[in-house]
C-alpha positions as CSV (number, residue, x, y, z in Angstrom):
1,M,10.3,1.0,4.0
2,L,12.9,3.0,2.1
3,K,12.6,6.7,1.3
4,L,14.9,8.5,-1.1
5,Y,15.1,12.2,-2.0
6,K,16.7,14.3,-4.7
7,N,17.0,18.1,-4.6
8,S,16.8,19.9,-7.9
9,S,16.6,23.6,-8.7
10,D,12.8,23.7,-8.8
11,A,11.7,21.0,-6.3
12,T,12.6,18.0,-4.2
13,Q,11.6,14.7,-5.6
14,Y,10.9,11.6,-3.4
15,W,10.8,7.9,-4.1
16,E,9.8,5.3,-1.6
17,T,9.0,1.6,-1.4
18,W,7.6,-0.8,1.1
19,D,6.7,-4.5,1.4
20,N,3.0,-5.0,1.6
21,G,3.4,-8.3,3.5
22,D,1.7,-10.4,0.7
23,G,4.6,-10.8,-1.6
24,S,3.9,-7.5,-3.3
25,H,5.7,-4.1,-2.9
26,T,4.4,-0.6,-3.3
27,V,6.5,2.0,-5.1
28,H,5.5,5.6,-4.6
29,W,7.2,8.7,-6.1
30,G,6.6,12.4,-6.8
31,R,7.3,16.0,-6.0
32,L,7.7,16.7,-2.3
33,G,4.4,18.0,-0.9
34,E,2.3,16.4,-3.7
35,R,0.5,13.1,-3.6
36,G,2.6,11.7,-6.5
37,E,2.1,8.3,-8.2
38,S,2.3,4.7,-7.1
39,T,2.4,1.2,-8.4
40,I,2.4,-2.2,-7.0
41,L,5.0,-4.7,-8.1
42,K,4.4,-8.5,-7.7
43,S,6.8,-11.3,-8.1
44,S,6.1,-13.9,-10.8
45,I,7.8,-17.0,-12.0
46,L,9.8,-14.9,-14.5
47,S,10.7,-11.9,-12.3
48,N,11.3,-11.1,-8.7
49,A,9.8,-7.8,-7.4
50,R,12.7,-7.3,-4.9
51,N,15.2,-7.5,-7.8
52,K,13.3,-5.0,-9.9
53,I,13.1,-2.6,-6.9
54,Q,16.8,-3.0,-6.1
55,K,17.7,-2.2,-9.7
56,E,15.6,1.0,-9.5
57,I,17.2,1.9,-6.2
58,D,20.7,1.5,-7.7
59,R,19.7,3.7,-10.7
60,L,18.2,6.4,-8.4
61,V,21.3,6.5,-6.2
62,V,23.5,7.0,-9.2
63,D,21.1,9.8,-10.3
64,G,21.6,11.6,-7.0
65,Y,18.8,10.3,-4.7
66,H,19.7,9.7,-1.1
67,Q,18.1,8.9,2.3
68,I,17.5,11.7,4.9
69,D,18.2,10.5,8.4
70,T,15.4,11.0,11.0
71,E,17.8,13.2,13.0
72,E,17.8,15.6,10.0
73,H,14.0,15.9,10.0
74,A,12.3,18.9,11.6
75,R,9.9,18.2,14.5
76,L,6.7,19.8,13.4
77,M,4.2,20.2,16.2
78,I,0.4,20.8,15.9
79,E,-0.9,22.3,19.1
80,Y,-4.5,22.5,20.4
81,A,-5.9,24.1,23.6
82,V,-7.6,21.8,26.0
83,E,-9.2,22.2,29.4
84,G,-6.8,21.2,32.1
85,H,-5.3,17.8,31.2
86,G,-7.9,17.0,28.6
87,D,-10.4,14.3,28.5
88,T,-11.1,11.1,26.6
89,S,-12.7,13.0,23.7
90,D,-9.5,15.0,23.4
91,I,-7.4,11.8,23.4
92,D,-9.7,10.3,20.7
93,K,-9.3,13.4,18.6
94,R,-5.5,13.3,19.0
95,H,-5.5,9.7,17.8
96,R,-7.7,10.5,14.8
97,L,-5.3,13.4,13.9
98,E,-2.3,11.2,14.2
99,E,-3.8,8.8,11.7
100,R,-4.7,11.7,9.4
101,M,-1.2,13.1,9.6
102,N,0.4,9.8,8.8
103,E,-1.7,9.6,5.7
104,A,-1.2,13.2,4.6
105,L,2.5,13.3,5.3
106,G,3.3,9.8,4.0
107,W,1.5,10.1,0.7
108,T,3.2,13.5,0.0
109,G,6.7,12.2,0.8
110,L,7.0,14.6,3.7
111,G,7.4,12.3,6.7
112,L,5.3,10.7,9.5
113,C,3.5,11.3,12.7
114,D,5.2,10.1,15.8
115,G,2.4,10.4,18.4
116,G,1.6,13.1,20.7
117,S,1.0,14.4,24.2
118,I,-1.7,16.0,26.3
119,G,-1.8,18.0,29.6
120,S,-1.4,21.4,31.2
121,G,-3.9,23.1,28.9
122,T,-2.5,21.8,25.5
123,M,-2.5,18.8,23.3
124,E,0.2,18.3,20.7
125,V,0.8,15.9,17.8
126,C,4.5,15.5,16.8
127,C,5.5,14.9,13.2
128,Y,8.9,14.3,11.7
129,V,9.1,16.1,8.3
130,V,11.9,16.6,5.7
131,D,10.8,20.2,4.9
132,F,9.0,22.2,7.6
133,D,7.6,24.9,5.3
134,I,6.1,22.6,2.7
135,A,4.7,20.3,5.5
136,K,3.1,23.2,7.3
137,A,1.4,24.3,4.1
138,V,0.2,20.8,3.3
139,I,-1.1,20.3,6.9
140,E,-2.9,23.7,7.0
141,T,-4.7,22.8,3.7
142,N,-5.5,19.3,4.9
143,L,-7.0,20.5,8.2
144,K,-9.1,23.3,6.8
145,G,-12.8,22.6,7.1
146,T,-12.3,19.6,9.4
147,E,-12.7,18.9,13.1
148,F,-9.0,19.6,13.3
149,E,-9.0,23.2,12.0
150,N,-9.1,24.7,15.5
151,Y,-5.3,24.2,16.2
152,T,-3.7,27.1,18.1
153,R,-0.4,26.8,16.2
154,I,1.8,24.7,14.0
155,Y,5.5,25.2,14.9
156,N,9.0,23.8,14.5
157,E,10.0,22.4,17.9
158,D,13.6,22.5,16.9
159,A,13.6,26.2,16.0
160,A,14.9,28.7,18.5
161,G,12.1,30.3,20.6
162,A,9.5,27.7,19.7
């Protein structure tokens, strides 16, 4: 998977592509925090999908798009209260939330979920995001009215005093 970003005066744009494992490639792009658009490119006798994608990557880089290293992502944590060290239903809930966050953050260009932890009265899910404020707003909207809306806080683990 390759993710590229471009900052402009009004928004950050994202562009990403990945190999679907069947000879096709998905290309997904849009405004950071929004679902964006996508298309699937397939190779044919007359054209190679990888070559098309590489030409687009080259054009985007010239236009100012660039990768953002994981080390530059914010660590966004979604925290829940649990009894003691939690139980299997808490772990199952955490796994469902991890899947939901991978979908929500991935399709809005914001980042990914990197697992979680449980114990000592809390359960957390860790997400790496390119923009904490936009990601927090997207997550709050995504969780509203679901089994996951009872979080105790969403915070930036890298911020002082977190």
